[in-house]
N, C-alpha and C positions, 0 to 999 in steps of 0.2 A: 536413489543414492547408490545402491549396489551396482546398477548399470553404469553409473558414472565412475565408480571405483574400478570396474573392469576396464573401462575406456582409459582411465589414467594409467593402469598397468600396461595396457597395450601401447599407449603412447610412449611410455618409458622404455619398453622392451624393443619396440620397432622404430623408434624415433620418427613417429608420424603424428599428425594432428587429427583428432577425431572430434568433429564438431557436434555430432548428435548420434543417438542410438534409437532403438525402438523396443517397446514392450509388446509382446504378443499375448493376448488373452484367449486361451484355448476355448473357453466356454462360449464366448461370443464370436470367436474367430475374427477378432479385430486387432489391428496393429496400431499402436499409438507412438508417434515420434516424441522423443525426449531431447530437448536442446541442452547441451552441456555448457550453459552460460557460466560466467565467472562466479555468480552467487552459489550455484549448485556445486561447482568445483571447490570453492572455499569451504562450504559446509561439509562436503565429502572429506576434504583434507583434515578438517577439525575432528571429525568422527574417527578417521584413521589414527590421528595423534592420540585421541582419548583411548582408543582401543589398544594402542601400543602401551600406553601408561598402565592400563588395566592388566595387560599380560605381564608386564615387567613387575607389577606389584605382587603377582602370584595369588591374588584374591579375585574371586568372581562374585558379582552381586547376586543376591537371592532373586529368584524369579518373582515377578509381581503379577498376580492373576487379574487380568482384565478380560471379562467374558466376551466383550465385543471383538477383541483381537484373538484371544486365546482359544476359544471354543472351536474355531474352524482351522486352526494352525496345524500344519502337517508334523510339527515337532512337539505337539502337546504331550505325547506319551514320554518323550525323552526329557522334556523340561520339567514336567510335573509341577506347574506353578501353584496349584491349590495345595499340594502337600508340602512342597519345599518353601514356599513363600511365607508360611506361618511359623516355621521352626526357628529356634534360636541357633546361633552358630555352635558347633561342637565345642569350641574353646570356652564359651560361656557355661555350657553344661559341665565341662571338666573343672572349671574354676569353682562352680557351686559344689561339686562332689568332693573337692579336695580342700575346702575351707577348713581352717582350724577352728572347730567349734567344740563344744563340750563333748569330750570323749570319755567321760567318767574320771577325769583328772581332778575333780573337785574334792 
């Protein structure tokens, strides 16, 4: 999907058509062709729209720790899914701390 998004950007900037791209896997030293068919283009555009909405909302979702994906991810230390995925939002903590409860007013 990232490769398709890059192709969509190039198409828009250069007014060209890019029918396919390629992923290169360094470990196996293999190149795999990726066809930018309409289904992939539609899915990529949906994700772009959802990402725009997320950015405009000013809120980011908490990371979700999935060992199969997360443990080998190069962004693991930045994302910190095990630590941040369990925490409540700061706004919830502040609400709890500022609740009007019994403060000796009885």
